[in-house]
N, C-alpha and C positions, 0 to 999 in steps of 0.2 A: 089028239095028235099035235096040235098046235100047243097045247099046254105042256106036253112032255118036251117039246122042243124048246119051250121057254125055260122049263126047269133045267134042261141040259145046258142051255146057254148061260143061265145063271150060275150053274155049277162051274162051267168053264170060266166064267168071268171071275168067280170067287178064287178059283185056283190060280188064274193069271194074276189077280191082285195079290194073292199070298206070295206068289213067286216074286213079283216086283217088290213087294214090301221087304221080303227076305234079302233081295239083292240090295236095296237101298240101305238096309240095316248093316249088311255085311260091309258095304262101301264106307258107311259112317264109322264103323269099328276100325276099319283099316286106316282111315284119315286120323282118328284120335290116337291110334297106335303110333303112326309116323311122327306126329307132333311130340308125343311123349319121348320117343327115341331121340328126336332132335334136342329137346330140353335136357335129357340125360347126357347127351354128347357135349352140349354146351357147358353143363355143370362140370363134366370131367375135364374139358379143355381149360376152363377157369381155374379149376383145382390144380391142374398141372402147371399152368403159368404162375399161379401164386406160390406153388412149391418151388419152382425154378427161381423166382425172384427171392424167396426166402433163402434158398441155397446160395445164390450169388451174394446176397448181403452177408451171410455168414462167412462165406469164403473171403470177402473183402475185409471183414472185421478180423478174421484170423490172420490175413496177410498183414494188416496194420499192427496187430498185436505182435506178430513175429518180427516185423521191421523194427518196431520200437525196441523190442527185446534185443535184436541184433545190434542196433545203434548203441544201446546202453552198454552191451557187451564190449563193442569196439572202443567206445569212449573210455570204458574202464581199463581195457587193454592198453590203449594209448597212454593213459595216465600212468599205468604201471610201468610201461616201457620207458616213458620220460623219466620217471623216478629212478628206474634202474640205470638209465644212461647218466643221469645226474650223479648218482652214487658212484657209478664206475668212473666218471671223470674226476670226481673228488678223490677217489682212491688213487687214480693215476697222478693227480696233482700232488697228493700227499707223498706217493711213492717217489715222484721226481724231486720234491723238496727234500725228502729224506736222503735220496741219492746225492743231491747237491751238497746237503749238509755233511754227509759222510765224506764226500770228495774234499770239501773244504777242511774237514778235520784231518784227513790224510795229508792234504797239502801243508797244513800247519805242522803236523807231526814231521813231515819231510823237511820243512824249513827249519824246525827245531834241531833235527838231526844234522842238517847242513851247517847251522850255526855252531853246534856242538863239535862237528868235525873240524870246521875252520879254527875254532878256539883251540882245540887240541893240537891242530897242526901248527898254529901260531906259537903255542907254548913249547911245542917240540923244536920249532925252528929257533925260538929264542934261547931254549936250553942248549941246542947244538951250537949256537953261535953266540955264546955268552961273551966271547972275546970281542965281538963287533960292537960298534956304537949303536945306540938306539935308532938313530936316523938310517944307518946303513941296514939294520935289520928290517926296519919298516919298508925300505926301498925294495929289498929282496921280496918281502912278503907281498907287497903291492904288484911286483912283476909276476909272481906266480898266480896271484888272483886274476891279473889281466890276462894271462895266457889261458887260464881255465874259463874265463867269462868272455872270451873273444867273440864266440858265436852270438851271444846276447848283445854284445856291443855293436856287432855288424848289423844285426836286425834293428836295433834301436837307431843307428845311423841311417839305414835304408828308410825307415819310417819317417825320420826327420826330413830326409831329402824329398820323399814323396809328398809330405805335407807342405814343404816349402814350394815345390813345383805347383801344387794345387793353388796355393795362395797367389803365386806369380801369374798362373793362368787366369785366376779369377780377377786379379787386378788388370791384366791385359784386356780381358773382355769388358770390364768397366770402362777403361780408357777408350776402346774402339766404339763402344755403344755411345759414350758421350760425344765422340767426334761425329758419328753418323747423325745423332740426333740434332746436333748444332748446325748441321749443313744439310740442306735439301734443295737441290737445284733441279729445275725442269731441263729435260734433254730433248732436243729436236733432232731427229735423224735426217740425213740427206740421202739423195738417190743418184743414180747414174745419168739422169736427165733433168733439164730444167724447162719448164713450160713458160712461154712468153705470151701475154695477152695482147692482142692487136685490136684497134678500134673497129676495123671492118675487114672482111675477107678480100676486098680489092687489093689490099697491100700485099697479099700473097704473090700476085702476079708481078708487082714491082720488085719484090724481093728476089724472085726467081730471075727476073730479067729476060732480055731477048736471048733465046737459045740457052738460057740458064747461065749466062755470064756473071750476073750479080751474085747468085748463090754460090757459084764456084769460087769467085773472088773472096767472098766472105769466109767460106770454109777454108780457103788457102791461107788467108790472113790470120784467122783465129785458131785453126787446128781442131775445129769441132764439126760434128755433123749436124746439118739443119734438116729437120724432118717437117715437111709441109704435107698434110693430108687433108681429108675432108672434115676434120673437126673444126667447127666454126669458132672463129675468134681466138685461135691458139696456134702457136708455132713451137715446136719442141727443139731444144738444143741438146745434143747427146755427146758425151765424152767421158772417158774415165778419169780425166784430170779435172778436179773441181776448180782449179785456178783458171784453166782455160775456159771453162763454162762460165765463170764469173766475168771474165773479159768479154766473152761473146755476148753475154746477156746485157752488159752495160752498153756495149757497141750497138747492138741491135735496137735497144730501147732509144738510144740517141739517134740512130738513123731514122726510126719511125717518127720521132719528134721533128727532125730536120725535113724529112720528106724527099730530099734529093738522094736517091739510092742509085749509085753507079760505082764501077770498080775504083776510080780514083778517090772518090769520096769515102768509100768503104775503108780503104787503107788509112786515110787520114783519121777517120772516126775510131778505128781500131787502136791506133797509136794513142789517141787521147783516152780511150777506155783503159788501156794499160796504165797510163798515168793515174787515172782515177782509182783503179784497183790497187795500185801501189800505195796511194794515199790511204785507202781503206785498210791496207795491210799495216801500215804504220800506226794508224789510229787504233786498230784492234790490239796491236802489240803493246803500245803505250798504256792503253786502258787495262789490259791484263797485268802488266807490270805494276801499275799504280794500285790496282785492286788487291793484289797479293802482297804489296809491300816490297817487291824485289826491285830496287833502284840502282842507278849508276851502271846500267848495262850499255854496251857499245851500240850506237845507232844501227850499225850494219847487223849486229846480232838481233836487234829488235825487228829489222826487216825480214830476217829469216824466221823469227818467232812468229810474226804476224801471218806468214804464209800457212801456218797450221789452222788458221781460221777456215780455210777452204779445203782442208784435208780431213778426212773422216776415217774412222776405224770401227768396223762393224756397225756403221751408221751413226757413230758417236763422234761429235766435233772434237778433234784432237786438242784444239786450243782450249775449248770449254772444259774438256777432261783434265787438262793440265792445270787450269785455274782451280777447278774443284779439288784436284789433288793437293795443290799448294795450300789451300785452306785446311784441308784434313791433316796434312803433314804438320803444319804449324801448330794445331791444336794438340796433336799427339806429342810433339816435341815439348810443348809447355808442360804436359802432364808428366813426362818422363824426365824432365830436367835437361834435355838436349838443347842444341842451338836452334831456335825456331827460324832464324833468318836463313841459315844454311839449308834446313829442311825445306823451307818454302821455295828457295831458289833451285834446289835440286829437283823438286817435284815440278815446278813450272817448266824447267828446261830438259826434263828427262826424255822427252820425245822429240827434241828439236831436229834430230837426225831424220826424222820422217819427212821434213820439209824438202829434203834433197835426196832421199834414199833411192829414187828411181833415176836420178841423175848421176849419182856417185856410187862406185862399187863399195861393198861392205854392208854390215848390218846397221840398222839405225842407231844402235848404242855406240858402235865404233865410230860412225860418222859424227854423232853428237859430241863424243869426246874430242875429236879433232877440231870440230867447230868452236867448242868452248875453249879449248887450249889456244886456238888461234886468236881469239879475241880477249884473252887474258882473264878469263874467269877464274875464281879462286879454286885451289886444288881441293879444298874441303867439299865445294859444290860438285866438282867433277866426281869425286869419290862417292858422294851421296847419290848421284844419278846413274852411275855406270852399272850398279848391281841390281837394278830393278827387274831384270830378266835373268839374274844369276850367271851372266856371262863373265862377270868379275866377282872376286870374293868381297864379302861384306867387311870393309875396313873401319867403318865408323858406325856409330849408333844411328846417325842420320840416314845412312844407306838402308838400314832395316826399316826405318820409318818411311822412306820414299817407296820401298817395295810394298809395304802394308797399305799405304795410301793408294797405290796403283790397283791393288787387288780390290780394295773398298769401292773406289770410284768406278772401276770397270765391271765389277761383279755384281753389283746390286741390280734388282729387277728393273727393267725399263731404261737402264743407262745405255745400253747398246741395242741395235735393231734386233729385236726378237719379240714377236707379238705375244700378247698375254696368252692366247691360246697355245702357241708353241711352248711358252714357258711352263704353263701348267701341265701340258702334255709331257714335257720332259721330266717334270717332277713325278708325274704319275708313272711313267715308264721306269724311272729309277726305283720307286718303291715297289712296283710290280715285280721287277727282277729280284729285288731283295726278298720279297715275300714268297717267291716261287721255290726257294730252297727249303729243304726239310729241317725241321727244328726251330725255324724262325717264328717267333710269336708276333711281332709287329715291327714296322720300320717307319722312319720319318726322314724325308728329304728336307734339309734346312740349308741356311746360309745361301739363299738364291740358287739352290741345287748344287753347290760346291761341296756339300757334305751330306752323307746318309748315315744315320744311326740305326743299327740293327739290334733288336732285343731278341735273345734266344732263350729257349726253356733250358734252365741249368741242369735239370735232372736227366736230360737226354743228350747232353753235349759236354765234353771235357774242354779244358783250356786250350789244348793243342788243336782240337777240332774246331774251336771258335777261331783261332788264328787261320787255319786252312779255309774256313768258310769266308773270312774276310777277303782272302786272296781270290777265291772263286768268284765272289760277287764282283770284285774289281775287274776281273778278266771279262765277265759277261757284259759289264757296262762298257768296257773298252771296245768290245767286238760288236755290240748291238746298237750303241747310241753315238750320236755326233754332238759334240759340245765343245765350247772354248775353255781353254785352261784345263784344270784337273779336278777330280772328284775324290774326296776323302771318305773312305769306307771305315766305319767304326763299329765293331761287333761288341756288344755288351752282354756279358754273362753274369747275372746277379743271383745270389742265393739268399733267400729270406727265411727266417725262422719265426713263426707266428704262434703265440700262445695267448689264452684268455684267462684273465683273473676274475673269479666269480665270488 
């Protein structure tokens, strides 16, 4: 019984061992099968990647080959196009030259026919008028030719006149440029107020005085306004009259030096200041007359002329302006063969009426004429100065010169009070207005803003339209800008023909 049980157990153990062996073998086969599939998949993946890489390289090479072929084709096409264009231009040039040659041949033929007709007509006239003398026949023939060629003669005369004007304008520009280059003066502008420096602020109380009696006496004696504020070390004298300011300045400086500031002393010091200012006026006038070479002037006339040292126009000293004008007028007169002495005297005295124009009725030109006539100045000098504002006609060459010198001295940048920024801004505004019109190619403001040259496109504008454009620009400038004097608007319409010889 036990042996049977043993055999049964052994059989069962063998069976279990067989089953377990089968299971292990089956698991081993499955594991080997998975590794083989993985290797196969890896081989397939590597093959696909390599095929993709090969395909990309092939595509890139194909693109490079196509690009190179396309570049070569474009280059060949460009060469062919350039050669065709060159051939076409040569054909055009040959056609044009042939047309010019044909036209010249036709002109020569026409001239030959004209000469033949003139010869036949001359023979006919001579045969018809055989009874006349040779000279009479020639005169009649010349008269007929003159009538027939009158249009050509008028064109030739107009051309000569235009060329002559261009030469004169060119010579005028040379003379003016020479005069401007030979003279370059600095210009100091004046204001409506004069600042006085004081040693200490304690003097302000003394100048004001008890209940303001000192400052009131000073203002009453000098006719200026004394401004005393918190500004340290400074007192301001304000007046529209520069001569009064000069007297007040000298008087106040003398009072500060003297130290005794009271109404009675103020009146005394002011009278002495007037005498000192009169002395300055005389010295300035004599120095101006000596510098410009205008001699033998009446002393009373010199006193009036010296007052211009304290008079300003647009911030420019009138006396300095007159001296500068005298130098410019003398140089221009020498270039033109005029009388330099008359031109210098007319320029120096041209604004002498401004020394009294707020005290006497009339324009400064009319007042100046009366002053010069009263003190026995030469009539040529009066004629030279009276036309500088075109109130009187230009009677002499010197009157033109004085007017030109006035424009040069007053019109150059910096001569009169006009800051650089304002000056540049005005020029920019002028050019901007000109460029805003249709058909304008470019524009330039020149001559210190006194002239603007506008260049237009000729293909889009006729001569009549160019004239109308100049008027429109001038009206815009008048309405939109503020400026002293006048501005010349010049519209230039230029046609150019360009051809290349190859």
